[in-house]
N, C-alpha and C positions, 0 to 999 in steps of 0.2 A: 412977863409970863403969859398973860392972855394972848398976846400976839403970837407967841411961840406955839400955843395950843391950836390956834386957828390955822396956822401953817401946817401942822401935822394932820389935821382933819382934811385939809385941801389936798395934801399929797396922797392921802389914803384914798380919797375919792378919785383922784386921777389914776391911781394904780388900778382901781376896780374897772374904770372905763377902758383902760388900755387892755386889760385882760379880756374883757368882753369883746372888744374889737378884734383882738388876736384870735379868739375862739371862732368868731363869725367868719374871719378871713380864712381860717383853716377849713371850716366846713364848706365854704362857698367855692374854694379853689377846685375840688374834684368835679363839682357840678359844671363849673365853667369849662373844665377840660373836656368833659364828656360831650358838652354841647358844642364844642368847637367843630367846624366842618372838616371832614377828611379830604385830603387832596386826591386828585385824579392821578392814577398810576397805571402802568401796564400790568397785564395779568401775571407775567413772570415776576415782576417786582413785588406784586401783592403776595404771591406765593412765598417768595423769599422772606418777606417781612413776617408772614405768619409762621415761618419755620423757626423764628427766634422767640416766639411767644407761646406760653403754655395755654393761654386762653384765647378765644376768638378776638380778632381785632377788626375795627371798622375799616372798610375799604370802599373805594369808588373806582370801577373799571369800566372800560368800554370794549365791546366785541360784537362779532357777527354771529347770528344764530346758525349753528350747524345741525342741531337736533332739537325738535320741538315736541316730540311724542315721548311719553313715559318719563323722560328726563330732558331738561333744557340744558344745552351745552352751547357756550359761546367761546369763540377764540379770536385772538388778534395775532399779530405777527410774532409775538413772543411766546405765547402759550395758550392753553385752553383750560376751561374750568366749568364745573357744573353749577347751575343756578337753581335755588329753591325759593321761589317768591312767597311773599306773605299771603297773597291771594292769587287765584288763577288769572292769568293774563292771556289775551288774544294776540299771539305773535306768530310769525311765519318764518320759514327758512329764508335766510338771506337778510333778515332785518338787522339793523345795527342798533344796539341797546346801550344805555348807560345804566349800570347796576351799582347800587349802594347797599351795603349790608355787612354782616359779620362773616369773615372768612375763617375756615378751619381746614385742616389737611387730613383728617381721619374720618372715614377710611380712605377717602380720596379728596383732592382739592374741590371745595364747593363753597359757594356764598349762600349763607342761610339768612332767613328773614329778609330776603332781598326785596328792594323796591326797584321796579323797572321803569325806565323811561325810553320810549321808542324815539329814536332820533330820525331815522328815515329807512325806507326799504331799499335794499341793494341786491346785489347778486352774490351767489354762493362763492366762497373762496375755492380755489382749486385744491383737490385733495392732495395730501402728501403721499407720494408714491414710495413705498418701502417694501422690503421683502419680509416674509414671516419671521425670519431670523432676526431682522432689525426690530420688528415689532416686539419680539420676546424680550429685548433688552430693557424695555420699559421707559425709554426716554421720551416717548411721544404720547404719553397718556392723555386721553380725552381729545386728541387731535382727530380731525377728519382725515382718514387715511385711505389709501387704495393699495391693494395687494392681490397677487395671483396665487391660486392654489387649486388642488384637485379635490373634488368632492368624494368623500369616502362613503357616507350614507347620510340620511336625514331622518328625523323623527319629530313628532309633535312635542312641543315644549310647554305643555300645560296651558296656562292662560297667556303665556307670552308669545305664542304663535308656533313657528317652525324653527327647529334647531338643525343647522347644517354642520356636520362634522367634516373637517377638512384636513388636508395634509399639504404642507408647503415647505420646501427646504428640509430642515431637520425638525420641524415643529408640527405638532398636532394641536389644532385649535378649533374653535367653534364660531359660528356666526348665527345670530338670533334675529329672526324677522318677526316684528309684532303681528299679532292676529288681526289688528284693526288697520292693516295697511291698505285695504280696499281693493287689492288686486290678487290674482292667482299666479303662482309660479308657472313658468313654461315647463312642459313635460320634458323637453330636451335638456334643459339646464339642470334637471334633477336626476339625471342618470349617473349612477356611480362611475367614477373615473373621468367625468367631464372636467375640463379645465375652466375655471371661473375667474372673473375679475370682480372683486368685492370692494365696495365703497361704504364706509361707515365710521362710527366712533370707536376708537381703540380703547378697550377696557382692559387694564392690566390686573392680573391676579396677584394680590399681595399676600395671599394666604400661604401658610407653611405646611399645609396638609397634602400637597401635591395637586394634581389636576392639570388642566391646560394652563399654559403660562399667560395666555391672554385670550380675549374674545373680541368679536367685532359686533357692535350694535347696528344692525341694518335699519333703514328707515322705511323704504318701500321696495317692492320687487325690482324697480329700476336700478337699485344698487347692485343687482346681480347681473353681470354681463357674461354671455357665453363666449369663451375664447376658442375652445376646441372640443369637439365631441370625443367621447372615450374611444380609445383604440380598440379595434375588433379583437386584437391579439391579447385578450385577457387570459388569466390562468385557466378559467373554465373552458374557454374556447381552445386554448392550446392543448388541454387534456382531451377535448373532443376531437380535435384534428389529429392528435397523436393516436387516439383509439381508432379513428377511421383509417388513418394511414397504416396502422398495424394490421387491421382487418384486410385492407386492400393488398398489403404485401403478402400476408398469409394466403389470400385468395389467389394472387398471382403465382406464388410458389406452388400452390396446389394445382393450378391450371398448367403450369410448365411441367410438373411431374406427370399430370394426366396426359398431356400431349406426348411426353417422352414414352410413357407406357403404351399409349396408343400406337406410336410409331414402332415400338418394340413388338407389340402384338401384330401390327401390320407386316413387319419384316418376318416375324415368325410364321405368320400365315402364308406369306409369299414363299418362304422356304419350304413349308409343308406342301404347298401347292406344286412347287417345282419338283419336290421329291416324289409326290404322287404321279406327276406327269412323266417323270423319268421312269418310274416303276411301270406305268401303263405302257410306255413305248419300248424302252430298252430292255428292262427286266423281263417283261412278258414276251417280247420278241425273241430274246435270247433263250428263254425257256422253251418256246416253240421250236426254235432252231435246234436246240439240244435234243428235243424229242424226235424231230425228223431225222437227225443224223444218227441217233441211236437205233431208230427203226431201220434206217437204210443199212447200217452196219450189220444188223441181224439178218436182213434179207439179201445181202449182196451175194452170199454163197448159194442160196436156194433159188432166188428169183431176181435176176439182174434187172429185168424190166421194171418190177415193182420198186427195186432199190433206186433205179434212176429217177422214177417219178417222185420218190421221197426226197431225193437230192435236189430236184427242181423246185419242190415246195420249200425246202430249206433255203435255197438261193433266193426265192421270192421274199421269204421272210427276212433274210439278211438285207435285201434292197429296201424293203418296207421299213425296217428298223433304222436303216441308215437315213432314209428320207425323214422319218419321224424325228430322229436325233438332230438332223440339220434344221428342221422346223423349230424345234425347241430352242436350239442355239440362236436362230434368227430372232425369235420372239424375245429372248433374254437380251440380245444385243440391241434390239429396237427399244426395249424399255430402258436400258441403261443410257441410250442416247435420247431419251424422251421422245422417241418416234411414236406416232399414234397408230391406231388400228387401220386407218385408211392407207397408211404408208405400206403396211404389210399386204393389204388387199391389192394395192396398186402393183406391187412386185409380182404377186401371184397372177394378176391380170396380164402383166407384160410377158410372163413366162408362157401363159396359155395362148396368147395371140400368135406366137411364132408358128404353131402347128395347127391353127384353126382357120378355116376358110371364112367364117362369118365375122361379125363385128362384136367386140366386147367393150362395153362402155361403163364408166364409173362416175358417179355423181355424189358429192359430199355437201351437206348443208349443216348449218348450226355451228356452235362453238364446242369443241371437244372437251368433255370433262376428264377428270383424272380417273383412269381405269386401272384396276389391279392386274397383276400378271395372269391370274386365273381367268378374269373376265376377257382380257385380250386374247389369250390362248384359245379359249373355247369358242368365242365369237369368230375368230379368224378361221379355225378349223371347220366351223359350220359353213362359213362362206366358201372355204376351199372345197369342201365336199360338194356343196350345191353347184359351184362352178364346174367341178369335174364331172358331175352327173349331167349337167346341161351340155357340156362340150361332147361328152361321150355318147349320150343317148337321145338328146332332144332333136337333133338335126335342125337346129334353129339358125336362122340367118342373123339374128341379133340377140345378144344377151346383155342385160343392164343390171349393174350393181348399184344400189342406192344405200347410202349411209346418212342417216338423219340424226344429228346430235341434238338432244333436247335438254331442258333444264335439269332433269333428274334421271336421265337415261339415254338410251340409244335405240333407234329403229333401223333394222337392216332388211333389205329386200333384194333377192336375186330372181330376176324375171327373164323368161325367154319366150320367143314366139314360135316354139317348135310344135311337135305333134301332140305333146302331152302324154299322160299315161294314167292308168288306174292305180291309185295308191294302195288299194286293197289287194292287188295282185302282184305286188312287188315281192320278190323272194326275201325271206328273213334270215336271221342268224342260222337257222337250221340248214339252209342251203349255202351258208358261207358268205352272205351279204349283210354287211353291218352299217351301210350308209345312212339310211333313214333312222334306224335304231340308234346309231351313234349320235346323230344330230339331236334327237330327242333327249338322250341321256346327258349330253353336254348342256342343253338348255336347262334341264332339271338341276344340274350341279351348280348353276349360277342363278337359279330362280328366274329364268327367262321364260317367255311364252313362245311356243313354236307353233307355226301355222303353215300348212301345205295346201295349196289350191292348184288343181291341174284340170285342164280342159283341152279339147282338140286345138284350141287357138294358142295354147302355151301353158306354162307352169310358173307359179310364184311361190317362193320359199320366204316366209316372213318371220322375223325374230324380234321380239321386244324385250329389252333388258333394262332393269332399273339399277341405278348406281347407288 
């Protein structure tokens, strides 16, 4: 019996010891697990492991620093992740780091309470070239990317620097440049409509409240490269050009209408001038002939001699009217053939040379301007009258006609080396002589200046007309 009691006490003591050892083993096991070193893995593998855990897990990853301001981002060949170190570290872009810490995926992949170990300094990886539509898909979050878009506008972004609003493909997004980048943006690259190439960290918007699908975190102004200046053909410029073109078209239409009206007025004035000329020549001539014939009819029974004189005057009026009508027709034909004043004067000179013993010369200088029917008719008849007077009364050996075309007018001179006369003693209209009076009246009708100089050595008739 005693032996049996001793055994029971021994078994009891053994059971207590085993329980204590089991309890100690249970408590010591988590400590041992937590203290066990985490294995080195790729960033993509670490993110996948964290996706199966509701709590942060310990990881060790390596990567190259692609962003070192405001946020530290590293990437390897498989992925990219943000790093939040326990204490500030002096690192540079391109450094390769070994990071150990707790990884979480909310709100974005990041290693918290990270310890950094700089392995060596290297070169920056080449950015991933993607389109804005590809960036919006979210598959390259936190990668160093490069994309091309057009600048819509820009504005200060508070303490974060400058916010660029951009449009690329079917996406509106923004790019933020930190205020402590140390450089200023080029004025050319900040013109709305400019095409830019942007390099930075891709930040995907996981919110459900709308807004831009993503943004790009720029690091320095060097991350903004000018690709193409904005086209001049913007909407505002198109509206401006359209307005100017409309004004020019309206001005051109108004000018054409004005030119046509001016031509119509010129034609109307020419027709009125022709009508007046025909009235002055034919109508008045026929009226005079009618009066002479009626007077002769009344006198033929009582005084045949007087009737014969009246018939002779009527015959002279008929011849004069015929000559005047021929002259009007010649002027009209000359104008229709674009013949100039000197052509009409030359024909008159040729006709007078046939029955004149002296010399008649004609000289023309300058470029002929465009002269109206009234101007040509009156100037020609003044020359014709002056030549007729010189041939009939001057007894000159030489008569010279000078026509000098000037920029805004014409100067005509008819000069002879005859005996001259006293202009004050020349018979006037009262005696039936209308030569000088007619020349002055014709000059007045075209606003021309008439000048008559006569001396024993000859006579000059000078007419200045402005066009």
